[in-house]
PDB file of N, CA, C and O in Angstrom:
ATOM      1  N   MET A   1      96.616  90.449 103.497  1.00  0.00           N
ATOM      2  CA  MET A   1      97.111  91.807 103.573  1.00  0.00           C
ATOM      3  C   MET A   1      97.282  92.320 102.145  1.00  0.00           C
ATOM      4  O   MET A   1      98.080  91.772 101.385  1.00  0.00           O
ATOM      5  N   GLU A   2      96.555  93.347 101.778  1.00  0.00           N
ATOM      6  CA  GLU A   2      96.601  93.938 100.445  1.00  0.00           C
ATOM      7  C   GLU A   2      97.391  95.247 100.495  1.00  0.00           C
ATOM      8  O   GLU A   2      97.196  96.071 101.388  1.00  0.00           O
ATOM      9  N   LEU A   3      98.273  95.419  99.536  1.00  0.00           N
ATOM     10  CA  LEU A   3      99.044  96.650  99.453  1.00  0.00           C
ATOM     11  C   LEU A   3      98.728  97.346  98.139  1.00  0.00           C
ATOM     12  O   LEU A   3      98.707  96.720  97.079  1.00  0.00           O
ATOM     13  N   ASP A   4      98.484  98.641  98.220  1.00  0.00           N
ATOM     14  CA  ASP A   4      98.216  99.411  97.012  1.00  0.00           C
ATOM     15  C   ASP A   4      99.537  99.933  96.428  1.00  0.00           C
ATOM     16  O   ASP A   4     100.604  99.746  97.013  1.00  0.00           O
ATOM     17  N   ALA A   5      99.445 100.584  95.273  1.00  0.00           N
ATOM     18  CA  ALA A   5     100.647 101.081  94.598  1.00  0.00           C
ATOM     19  C   ALA A   5     101.417 102.065  95.464  1.00  0.00           C
ATOM     20  O   ALA A   5     102.648 102.070  95.451  1.00  0.00           O
ATOM     21  N   LYS A   6     100.709 102.894  96.215  1.00  0.00           N
ATOM     22  CA  LYS A   6     101.386 103.872  97.074  1.00  0.00           C
ATOM     23  C   LYS A   6     102.151 103.158  98.191  1.00  0.00           C
ATOM     24  O   LYS A   6     103.240 103.587  98.571  1.00  0.00           O
ATOM     25  N   SER A   7     101.586 102.077  98.712  1.00  0.00           N
ATOM     26  CA  SER A   7     102.276 101.313  99.743  1.00  0.00           C
ATOM     27  C   SER A   7     103.547 100.680  99.197  1.00  0.00           C
ATOM     28  O   SER A   7     104.581 100.665  99.864  1.00  0.00           O
ATOM     29  N   LEU A   8     103.462 100.160  97.981  1.00  0.00           N
ATOM     30  CA  LEU A   8     104.621  99.514  97.381  1.00  0.00           C
ATOM     31  C   LEU A   8     105.720 100.507  97.041  1.00  0.00           C
ATOM     32  O   LEU A   8     106.879 100.122  96.883  1.00  0.00           O
ATOM     33  N   GLU A   9     105.365 101.781  96.928  1.00  0.00           N
ATOM     34  CA  GLU A   9     106.342 102.826  96.627  1.00  0.00           C
ATOM     35  C   GLU A   9     107.455 102.858  97.666  1.00  0.00           C
ATOM     36  O   GLU A   9     108.606 103.123  97.321  1.00  0.00           O
ATOM     37  N   VAL A  10     107.141 102.597  98.918  1.00  0.00           N
ATOM     38  CA  VAL A  10     108.156 102.667  99.976  1.00  0.00           C
ATOM     39  C   VAL A  10     109.232 101.609  99.796  1.00  0.00           C
ATOM     40  O   VAL A  10     110.339 101.757 100.313  1.00  0.00           O
ATOM     41  N   ASP A  11     108.916 100.542  99.067  1.00  0.00           N
ATOM     42  CA  ASP A  11     109.881  99.465  98.874  1.00  0.00           C
ATOM     43  C   ASP A  11     111.055  99.899  97.998  1.00  0.00           C
ATOM     44  O   ASP A  11     112.092  99.235  97.981  1.00  0.00           O
ATOM     45  N   LYS A  12     110.905 100.987  97.285  1.00  0.00           N
ATOM     46  CA  LYS A  12     111.974 101.491  96.419  1.00  0.00           C
ATOM     47  C   LYS A  12     113.105 102.123  97.219  1.00  0.00           C
ATOM     48  O   LYS A  12     114.192 102.353  96.689  1.00  0.00           O
ATOM     49  N   PHE A  13     112.853 102.402  98.490  1.00  0.00           N
ATOM     50  CA  PHE A  13     113.798 103.185  99.285  1.00  0.00           C
ATOM     51  C   PHE A  13     114.309 102.387 100.475  1.00  0.00           C
ATOM     52  O   PHE A  13     113.559 101.683 101.152  1.00  0.00           O
ATOM     53  N   GLU A  14     115.599 102.521 100.704  1.00  0.00           N
ATOM     54  CA  GLU A  14     116.239 101.827 101.818  1.00  0.00           C
ATOM     55  C   GLU A  14     115.858 102.461 103.162  1.00  0.00           C
ATOM     56  O   GLU A  14     115.608 101.760 104.143  1.00  0.00           O
ATOM     57  N   THR A  15     115.818 103.795 103.189  1.00  0.00           N
ATOM     58  CA  THR A  15     115.538 104.506 104.436  1.00  0.00           C
ATOM     59  C   THR A  15     114.444 105.549 104.233  1.00  0.00           C
ATOM     60  O   THR A  15     114.108 105.902 103.103  1.00  0.00           O
ATOM     61  N   TYR A  16     113.907 106.024 105.321  1.00  0.00           N
ATOM     62  CA  TYR A  16     112.899 107.075 105.281  1.00  0.00           C
ATOM     63  C   TYR A  16     113.490 108.358 104.699  1.00  0.00           C
ATOM     64  O   TYR A  16     112.817 109.080 103.963  1.00  0.00           O
ATOM     65  N   GLU A  17     114.738 108.633 105.029  1.00  0.00           N
ATOM     66  CA  GLU A  17     115.394 109.831 104.514  1.00  0.00           C
ATOM     67  C   GLU A  17     115.531 109.758 102.991  1.00  0.00           C
ATOM     68  O   GLU A  17     115.347 110.759 102.300  1.00  0.00           O
ATOM     69  N   ASP A  18     115.857 108.563 102.468  1.00  0.00           N
ATOM     70  CA  ASP A  18     115.927 108.387 101.010  1.00  0.00           C
ATOM     71  C   ASP A  18     114.566 108.668 100.380  1.00  0.00           C
ATOM     72  O   ASP A  18     114.475 109.292  99.322  1.00  0.00           O
ATOM     73  N   TYR A  19     113.522 108.204 101.037  1.00  0.00           N
ATOM     74  CA  TYR A  19     112.155 108.433 100.553  1.00  0.00           C
ATOM     75  C   TYR A  19     111.849 109.929 100.499  1.00  0.00           C
ATOM     76  O   TYR A  19     111.328 110.421  99.498  1.00  0.00           O
ATOM     77  N   LEU A  20     112.170 110.648 101.567  1.00  0.00           N
ATOM     78  CA  LEU A  20     111.937 112.095 101.584  1.00  0.00           C
ATOM     79  C   LEU A  20     112.777 112.798 100.523  1.00  0.00           C
ATOM     80  O   LEU A  20     112.295 113.691  99.826  1.00  0.00           O
ATOM     81  N   ASP A  21     114.034 112.387 100.408  1.00  0.00           N
ATOM     82  CA  ASP A  21     114.931 113.011  99.430  1.00  0.00           C
ATOM     83  C   ASP A  21     114.408 112.849  98.003  1.00  0.00           C
ATOM     84  O   ASP A  21     114.629 113.713  97.155  1.00  0.00           O
ATOM     85  N   SER A  22     113.718 111.746  97.743  1.00  0.00           N
ATOM     86  CA  SER A  22     113.212 111.508  96.390  1.00  0.00           C
ATOM     87  C   SER A  22     112.144 112.529  95.996  1.00  0.00           C
ATOM     88  O   SER A  22     111.836 112.689  94.815  1.00  0.00           O
ATOM     89  N   GLN A  23     111.593 113.206  96.975  1.00  0.00           N
ATOM     90  CA  GLN A  23     110.536 114.173  96.713  1.00  0.00           C
ATOM     91  C   GLN A  23     111.036 115.617  96.745  1.00  0.00           C
ATOM     92  O   GLN A  23     110.254 116.560  96.619  1.00  0.00           O
ATOM     93  N   ILE A  24     112.330 115.773  96.914  1.00  0.00           N
ATOM     94  CA  ILE A  24     112.938 117.111  96.941  1.00  0.00           C
ATOM     95  C   ILE A  24     113.547 117.383  95.571  1.00  0.00           C
ATOM     96  O   ILE A  24     114.346 116.593  95.068  1.00  0.00           O
ATOM     97  N   SER A  25     113.166 118.495  94.980  1.00  0.00           N
ATOM     98  CA  SER A  25     113.689 118.845  93.654  1.00  0.00           C
ATOM     99  C   SER A  25     114.978 119.656  93.781  1.00  0.00           C
ATOM    100  O   SER A  25     115.309 120.162  94.854  1.00  0.00           O
ATOM    101  N   LYS A  26     115.689 119.766  92.676  1.00  0.00           N
ATOM    102  CA  LYS A  26     116.891 120.603  92.646  1.00  0.00           C
ATOM    103  C   LYS A  26     116.528 122.059  92.928  1.00  0.00           C
ATOM    104  O   LYS A  26     117.287 122.798  93.556  1.00  0.00           O
ATOM    105  N   LYS A  27     115.367 122.444  92.452  1.00  0.00           N
ATOM    106  CA  LYS A  27     114.904 123.819  92.683  1.00  0.00           C
ATOM    107  C   LYS A  27     114.658 124.049  94.182  1.00  0.00           C
ATOM    108  O   LYS A  27     114.979 125.114  94.708  1.00  0.00           O
ATOM    109  N   ASP A  28     114.087 123.043  94.867  1.00  0.00           N
ATOM    110  CA  ASP A  28     113.889 123.142  96.320  1.00  0.00           C
ATOM    111  C   ASP A  28     115.222 123.385  97.015  1.00  0.00           C
ATOM    112  O   ASP A  28     115.340 124.257  97.876  1.00  0.00           O
ATOM    113  N   MET A  29     116.227 122.597  96.627  1.00  0.00           N
ATOM    114  CA  MET A  29     117.536 122.721  97.271  1.00  0.00           C
ATOM    115  C   MET A  29     118.205 124.057  96.925  1.00  0.00           C
ATOM    116  O   MET A  29     118.940 124.615  97.740  1.00  0.00           O
ATOM    117  N   TYR A  30     117.956 124.557  95.740  1.00  0.00           N
ATOM    118  CA  TYR A  30     118.524 125.851  95.358  1.00  0.00           C
ATOM    119  C   TYR A  30     118.025 126.949  96.309  1.00  0.00           C
ATOM    120  O   TYR A  30     118.797 127.787  96.774  1.00  0.00           O
ATOM    121  N   TYR A  31     116.724 126.919  96.581  1.00  0.00           N
ATOM    122  CA  TYR A  31     116.148 127.978  97.424  1.00  0.00           C
ATOM    123  C   TYR A  31     116.330 127.720  98.919  1.00  0.00           C
ATOM    124  O   TYR A  31     116.486 128.662  99.696  1.00  0.00           O
ATOM    125  N   LEU A  32     116.312 126.471  99.318  1.00  0.00           N
ATOM    126  CA  LEU A  32     116.395 126.160 100.751  1.00  0.00           C
ATOM    127  C   LEU A  32     117.834 125.997 101.240  1.00  0.00           C
ATOM    128  O   LEU A  32     118.171 126.417 102.347  1.00  0.00           O
ATOM    129  N   SER A  33     118.669 125.392 100.418  1.00  0.00           N
ATOM    130  CA  SER A  33     120.088 125.168 100.753  1.00  0.00           C
ATOM    131  C   SER A  33     120.280 124.390 102.052  1.00  0.00           C
ATOM    132  O   SER A  33     121.349 124.461 102.659  1.00  0.00           O
ATOM    133  N   ASP A  34     119.280 123.661 102.478  1.00  0.00           N
ATOM    134  CA  ASP A  34     119.357 122.900 103.730  1.00  0.00           C
ATOM    135  C   ASP A  34     118.541 121.615 103.568  1.00  0.00           C
ATOM    136  O   ASP A  34     117.311 121.649 103.529  1.00  0.00           O
ATOM    137  N   GLN A  35     119.237 120.492 103.476  1.00  0.00           N
ATOM    138  CA  GLN A  35     118.553 119.225 103.235  1.00  0.00           C
ATOM    139  C   GLN A  35     117.605 118.845 104.373  1.00  0.00           C
ATOM    140  O   GLN A  35     116.522 118.316 104.122  1.00  0.00           O
ATOM    141  N   THR A  36     117.993 119.103 105.595  1.00  0.00           N
ATOM    142  CA  THR A  36     117.140 118.784 106.740  1.00  0.00           C
ATOM    143  C   THR A  36     115.839 119.572 106.682  1.00  0.00           C
ATOM    144  O   THR A  36     114.763 119.019 106.911  1.00  0.00           O
ATOM    145  N   LEU A  37     115.935 120.843 106.383  1.00  0.00           N
ATOM    146  CA  LEU A  37     114.738 121.678 106.254  1.00  0.00           C
ATOM    147  C   LEU A  37     113.870 121.191 105.096  1.00  0.00           C
ATOM    148  O   LEU A  37     112.647 121.117 105.223  1.00  0.00           O
ATOM    149  N   ALA A  38     114.495 120.861 103.974  1.00  0.00           N
ATOM    150  CA  ALA A  38     113.747 120.365 102.823  1.00  0.00           C
ATOM    151  C   ALA A  38     112.988 119.080 103.181  1.00  0.00           C
ATOM    152  O   ALA A  38     111.829 118.916 102.801  1.00  0.00           O
ATOM    153  N   ARG A  39     113.645 118.174 103.911  1.00  0.00           N
ATOM    154  CA  ARG A  39     112.981 116.936 104.344  1.00  0.00           C
ATOM    155  C   ARG A  39     111.791 117.239 105.257  1.00  0.00           C
ATOM    156  O   ARG A  39     110.732 116.626 105.123  1.00  0.00           O
ATOM    157  N   GLN A  40     111.965 118.175 106.173  1.00  0.00           N
ATOM    158  CA  GLN A  40     110.874 118.533 107.081  1.00  0.00           C
ATOM    159  C   GLN A  40     109.682 119.087 106.309  1.00  0.00           C
ATOM    160  O   GLN A  40     108.534 118.772 106.625  1.00  0.00           O
ATOM    161  N   LEU A  41     109.946 119.903 105.308  1.00  0.00           N
ATOM    162  CA  LEU A  41     108.862 120.471 104.513  1.00  0.00           C
ATOM    163  C   LEU A  41     108.117 119.388 103.727  1.00  0.00           C
ATOM    164  O   LEU A  41     106.895 119.450 103.592  1.00  0.00           O
ATOM    165  N   VAL A  42     108.843 118.403 103.214  1.00  0.00           N
ATOM    166  CA  VAL A  42     108.191 117.284 102.523  1.00  0.00           C
ATOM    167  C   VAL A  42     107.337 116.507 103.511  1.00  0.00           C
ATOM    168  O   VAL A  42     106.184 116.187 103.225  1.00  0.00           O
ATOM    169  N   GLU A  43     107.902 116.204 104.672  1.00  0.00           N
ATOM    170  CA  GLU A  43     107.181 115.421 105.682  1.00  0.00           C
ATOM    171  C   GLU A  43     105.906 116.138 106.130  1.00  0.00           C
ATOM    172  O   GLU A  43     104.896 115.493 106.409  1.00  0.00           O
ATOM    173  N   LEU A  44     105.952 117.443 106.196  1.00  0.00           N
ATOM    174  CA  LEU A  44     104.781 118.226 106.597  1.00  0.00           C
ATOM    175  C   LEU A  44     103.788 118.433 105.460  1.00  0.00           C
ATOM    176  O   LEU A  44     102.679 118.925 105.672  1.00  0.00           O
ATOM    177  N   GLY A  45     104.197 118.052 104.248  1.00  0.00           N
ATOM    178  CA  GLY A  45     103.286 118.158 103.112  1.00  0.00           C
ATOM    179  C   GLY A  45     103.367 119.470 102.364  1.00  0.00           C
ATOM    180  O   GLY A  45     102.546 119.725 101.483  1.00  0.00           O
ATOM    181  N   TYR A  46     104.331 120.306 102.689  1.00  0.00           N
ATOM    182  CA  TYR A  46     104.461 121.591 102.011  1.00  0.00           C
ATOM    183  C   TYR A  46     105.199 121.480 100.685  1.00  0.00           C
ATOM    184  O   TYR A  46     105.014 122.319  99.804  1.00  0.00           O
ATOM    185  N   ARG A  47     106.009 120.485 100.536  1.00  0.00           N
ATOM    186  CA  ARG A  47     106.773 120.251  99.307  1.00  0.00           C
ATOM    187  C   ARG A  47     106.625 118.787  98.941  1.00  0.00           C
ATOM    188  O   ARG A  47     106.181 117.972  99.749  1.00  0.00           O
ATOM    189  N   GLY A  48     106.996 118.470  97.736  1.00  0.00           N
ATOM    190  CA  GLY A  48     106.989 117.084  97.317  1.00  0.00           C
ATOM    191  C   GLY A  48     105.867 116.780  96.347  1.00  0.00           C
ATOM    192  O   GLY A  48     105.113 117.659  95.931  1.00  0.00           O
ATOM    193  N   THR A  49     105.783 115.527  96.005  1.00  0.00           N
ATOM    194  CA  THR A  49     104.811 115.072  95.014  1.00  0.00           C
ATOM    195  C   THR A  49     103.670 114.349  95.714  1.00  0.00           C
ATOM    196  O   THR A  49     103.678 113.123  95.821  1.00  0.00           O
ATOM    197  N   GLY A  50     102.726 115.083  96.173  1.00  0.00           N
ATOM    198  CA  GLY A  50     101.600 114.467  96.868  1.00  0.00           C
ATOM    199  C   GLY A  50     101.839 114.379  98.357  1.00  0.00           C
ATOM    200  O   GLY A  50     102.773 114.979  98.890  1.00  0.00           O
ATOM    201  N   GLU A  51     100.989 113.628  99.018  1.00  0.00           N
ATOM    202  CA  GLU A  51     101.068 113.479 100.466  1.00  0.00           C
ATOM    203  C   GLU A  51     102.142 112.462 100.830  1.00  0.00           C
ATOM    204  O   GLU A  51     102.098 111.319 100.376  1.00  0.00           O
ATOM    205  N   ALA A  52     103.101 112.873 101.643  1.00  0.00           N
ATOM    206  CA  ALA A  52     104.191 111.999 102.053  1.00  0.00           C
ATOM    207  C   ALA A  52     103.787 111.201 103.286  1.00  0.00           C
ATOM    208  O   ALA A  52     103.007 111.663 104.119  1.00  0.00           O
ATOM    209  N   PHE A  53     104.331 110.001 103.383  1.00  0.00           N
ATOM    210  CA  PHE A  53     104.120 109.182 104.576  1.00  0.00           C
ATOM    211  C   PHE A  53     104.897 109.769 105.738  1.00  0.00           C
ATOM    212  O   PHE A  53     105.990 110.307 105.557  1.00  0.00           O
ATOM    213  N   LYS A  54     104.340 109.668 106.916  1.00  0.00           N
ATOM    214  CA  LYS A  54     105.088 109.975 108.121  1.00  0.00           C
ATOM    215  C   LYS A  54     106.036 108.809 108.373  1.00  0.00           C
ATOM    216  O   LYS A  54     105.845 107.724 107.822  1.00  0.00           O
ATOM    217  N   ARG A  55     107.050 109.022 109.196  1.00  0.00           N
ATOM    218  CA  ARG A  55     108.049 107.981 109.454  1.00  0.00           C
ATOM    219  C   ARG A  55     107.409 106.674 109.934  1.00  0.00           C
ATOM    220  O   ARG A  55     107.772 105.597 109.463  1.00  0.00           O
ATOM    221  N   GLU A  56     106.466 106.767 110.864  1.00  0.00           N
ATOM    222  CA  GLU A  56     105.834 105.562 111.422  1.00  0.00           C
ATOM    223  C   GLU A  56     105.089 104.780 110.334  1.00  0.00           C
ATOM    224  O   GLU A  56     105.147 103.552 110.288  1.00  0.00           O
ATOM    225  N   GLU A  57     104.396 105.506 109.469  1.00  0.00           N
ATOM    226  CA  GLU A  57     103.649 104.871 108.384  1.00  0.00           C
ATOM    227  C   GLU A  57     104.600 104.224 107.374  1.00  0.00           C
ATOM    228  O   GLU A  57     104.354 103.113 106.904  1.00  0.00           O
ATOM    229  N   PHE A  58     105.674 104.916 107.052  1.00  0.00           N
ATOM    230  CA  PHE A  58     106.683 104.389 106.139  1.00  0.00           C
ATOM    231  C   PHE A  58     107.250 103.083 106.693  1.00  0.00           C
ATOM    232  O   PHE A  58     107.323 102.084 105.978  1.00  0.00           O
ATOM    233  N   GLU A  59     107.645 103.088 107.953  1.00  0.00           N
ATOM    234  CA  GLU A  59     108.241 101.902 108.565  1.00  0.00           C
ATOM    235  C   GLU A  59     107.236 100.768 108.686  1.00  0.00           C
ATOM    236  O   GLU A  59     107.604  99.604 108.525  1.00  0.00           O
ATOM    237  N   ARG A  60     105.971 101.082 108.967  1.00  0.00           N
ATOM    238  CA  ARG A  60     104.937 100.045 109.050  1.00  0.00           C
ATOM    239  C   ARG A  60     104.756  99.378 107.694  1.00  0.00           C
ATOM    240  O   ARG A  60     104.654  98.154 107.603  1.00  0.00           O
ATOM    241  N   ARG A  61     104.717 100.182 106.650  1.00  0.00           N
ATOM    242  CA  ARG A  61     104.541  99.630 105.304  1.00  0.00           C
ATOM    243  C   ARG A  61     105.758  98.819 104.877  1.00  0.00           C
ATOM    244  O   ARG A  61     105.606  97.802 104.201  1.00  0.00           O
ATOM    245  N   LYS A  62     106.949  99.239 105.252  1.00  0.00           N
ATOM    246  CA  LYS A  62     108.154  98.458 104.965  1.00  0.00           C
ATOM    247  C   LYS A  62     108.076  97.097 105.656  1.00  0.00           C
ATOM    248  O   LYS A  62     108.439  96.078 105.067  1.00  0.00           O
ATOM    249  N   ARG A  63     107.602  97.079 106.909  1.00  0.00           N
ATOM    250  CA  ARG A  63     107.460  95.812 107.634  1.00  0.00           C
ATOM    251  C   ARG A  63     106.431  94.910 106.956  1.00  0.00           C
ATOM    252  O   ARG A  63     106.644  93.703 106.842  1.00  0.00           O
ATOM    253  N   GLU A  64     105.319  95.488 106.508  1.00  0.00           N
ATOM    254  CA  GLU A  64     104.276  94.709 105.831  1.00  0.00           C
ATOM    255  C   GLU A  64     104.811  94.071 104.550  1.00  0.00           C
ATOM    256  O   GLU A  64     104.539  92.904 104.270  1.00  0.00           O
ATOM    257  N   ILE A  65     105.557  94.829 103.792  1.00  0.00           N
ATOM    258  CA  ILE A  65     106.133  94.308 102.553  1.00  0.00           C
ATOM    259  C   ILE A  65     107.106  93.176 102.857  1.00  0.00           C
ATOM    260  O   ILE A  65     107.100  92.149 102.180  1.00  0.00           O
ATOM    261  N   GLU A  66     107.934  93.363 103.868  1.00  0.00           N
ATOM    262  CA  GLU A  66     108.892  92.320 104.253  1.00  0.00           C
ATOM    263  C   GLU A  66     108.163  91.061 104.720  1.00  0.00           C
ATOM    264  O   GLU A  66     108.582  89.949 104.398  1.00  0.00           O
ATOM    265  N   GLU A  67     107.089  91.227 105.467  1.00  0.00           N
ATOM    266  CA  GLU A  67     106.296  90.086 105.927  1.00  0.00           C
ATOM    267  C   GLU A  67     105.682  89.345 104.734  1.00  0.00           C
ATOM    268  O   GLU A  67     105.666  88.114 104.708  1.00  0.00           O
ATOM    269  N   LEU A  68     105.185  90.082 103.765  1.00  0.00           N
ATOM    270  CA  LEU A  68     104.644  89.458 102.558  1.00  0.00           C
ATOM    271  C   LEU A  68     105.723  88.671 101.817  1.00  0.00           C
ATOM    272  O   LEU A  68     105.466  87.578 101.312  1.00  0.00           O
ATOM    273  N   ARG A  69     106.910  89.223 101.755  1.00  0.00           N
ATOM    274  CA  ARG A  69     108.029  88.514 101.104  1.00  0.00           C
ATOM    275  C   ARG A  69     108.361  87.216 101.839  1.00  0.00           C
ATOM    276  O   ARG A  69     108.545  86.167 101.223  1.00  0.00           O
ATOM    277  N   ARG A  70     108.434  87.309 103.173  1.00  0.00           N
ATOM    278  CA  ARG A  70     108.740  86.108 103.958  1.00  0.00           C
ATOM    279  C   ARG A  70     107.672  85.046 103.772  1.00  0.00           C
ATOM    280  O   ARG A  70     107.980  83.863 103.630  1.00  0.00           O
ATOM    281  N   ASN A  71     106.405  85.475 103.773  1.00  0.00           N
ATOM    282  CA  ASN A  71     105.303  84.521 103.588  1.00  0.00           C
ATOM    283  C   ASN A  71     105.363  83.880 102.206  1.00  0.00           C
ATOM    284  O   ASN A  71     105.158  82.674 102.073  1.00  0.00           O
ATOM    285  N   ALA A  72     105.641  84.672 101.187  1.00  0.00           N
ATOM    286  CA  ALA A  72     105.730  84.139  99.828  1.00  0.00           C
ATOM    287  C   ALA A  72     106.897  83.170  99.720  1.00  0.00           C
ATOM    288  O   ALA A  72     106.764  82.112  99.104  1.00  0.00           O
ATOM    289  N   LEU A  73     108.030  83.509 100.303  1.00  0.00           N
ATOM    290  CA  LEU A  73     109.196  82.641 100.280  1.00  0.00           C
ATOM    291  C   LEU A  73     108.904  81.346 101.020  1.00  0.00           C
ATOM    292  O   LEU A  73     109.287  80.266 100.570  1.00  0.00           O
ATOM    293  N   SER A  74     108.225  81.457 102.158  1.00  0.00           N
ATOM    294  CA  SER A  74     107.864  80.280 102.937  1.00  0.00           C
ATOM    295  C   SER A  74     106.942  79.361 102.141  1.00  0.00           C
ATOM    296  O   SER A  74     107.117  78.142 102.155  1.00  0.00           O
ATOM    297  N   LYS A  75     105.966  79.935 101.452  1.00  0.00           N
ATOM    298  CA  LYS A  75     105.050  79.136 100.641  1.00  0.00           C
ATOM    299  C   LYS A  75     105.789  78.448  99.502  1.00  0.00           C
ATOM    300  O   LYS A  75     105.528  77.283  99.204  1.00  0.00           O
ATOM    301  N   ASN A  76     106.723  79.173  98.856  1.00  0.00           N
ATOM    302  CA  ASN A  76     107.507  78.581  97.775  1.00  0.00           C
ATOM    303  C   ASN A  76     108.357  77.430  98.294  1.00  0.00           C
ATOM    304  O   ASN A  76     108.483  76.405  97.624  1.00  0.00           O
ATOM    305  N   THR A  77     108.936  77.583  99.463  1.00  0.00           N
ATOM    306  CA  THR A  77     109.754  76.540 100.061  1.00  0.00           C
ATOM    307  C   THR A  77     108.890  75.320 100.377  1.00  0.00           C
ATOM    308  O   THR A  77     109.312  74.187 100.144  1.00  0.00           O
ATOM    309  N   GLN A  78     107.693  75.540 100.901  1.00  0.00           N
ATOM    310  CA  GLN A  78     106.792  74.432 101.229  1.00  0.00           C
ATOM    311  C   GLN A  78     106.391  73.675  99.977  1.00  0.00           C
ATOM    312  O   GLN A  78     106.359  72.445  99.984  1.00  0.00           O
ATOM    313  N   VAL A  79     106.084  74.387  98.904  1.00  0.00           N
ATOM    314  CA  VAL A  79     105.703  73.738  97.653  1.00  0.00           C
ATOM    315  C   VAL A  79     106.872  72.910  97.128  1.00  0.00           C
ATOM    316  O   VAL A  79     106.671  71.782  96.677  1.00  0.00           O
ATOM    317  N   TYR A  80     108.065  73.440  97.177  1.00  0.00           N
ATOM    318  CA  TYR A  80     109.244  72.731  96.710  1.00  0.00           C
ATOM    319  C   TYR A  80     109.447  71.460  97.538  1.00  0.00           C
ATOM    320  O   TYR A  80     109.748  70.406  96.976  1.00  0.00           O
ATOM    321  N   GLU A  81     109.289  71.539  98.852  1.00  0.00           N
ATOM    322  CA  GLU A  81     109.481  70.372  99.711  1.00  0.00           C
ATOM    323  C   GLU A  81     108.455  69.289  99.415  1.00  0.00           C
ATOM    324  O   GLU A  81     108.780  68.103  99.481  1.00  0.00           O
ATOM    325  N   ILE A  82     107.234  69.664  99.094  1.00  0.00           N
ATOM    326  CA  ILE A  82     106.176  68.696  98.794  1.00  0.00           C
ATOM    327  C   ILE A  82     106.467  68.007  97.463  1.00  0.00           C
ATOM    328  O   ILE A  82     106.241  66.805  97.329  1.00  0.00           O
ATOM    329  N   GLU A  83     106.966  68.756  96.477  1.00  0.00           N
ATOM    330  CA  GLU A  83     107.234  68.207  95.162  1.00  0.00           C
ATOM    331  C   GLU A  83     108.427  67.277  95.165  1.00  0.00           C
ATOM    332  O   GLU A  83     108.483  66.378  94.326  1.00  0.00           O
ATOM    333  N   CYS A  84     109.373  67.440  96.053  1.00  0.00           N
ATOM    334  CA  CYS A  84     110.589  66.621  96.064  1.00  0.00           C
ATOM    335  C   CYS A  84     110.372  65.242  96.561  1.00  0.00           C
ATOM    336  O   CYS A  84     111.314  64.452  96.621  1.00  0.00           O
TER     337      CYS A  84
END
């Protein structure tokens, strides 16, 4: 399973809402005055820095990253057990 830089970007955020919020500028909030609306506009691609992931895609990529971590940890544990 290969992950590109954009896929790894989701790992910086705890939740999908945090991810959307990271793409909302202070200027956006000044004019919109509504965080929910600002998030919807980012999700639809009208605001933000590039194309935003949909919730399902964000969560899928988070699961993939977690699976890669578990696999790497498992491999490290196996190597340690063999060396001991």
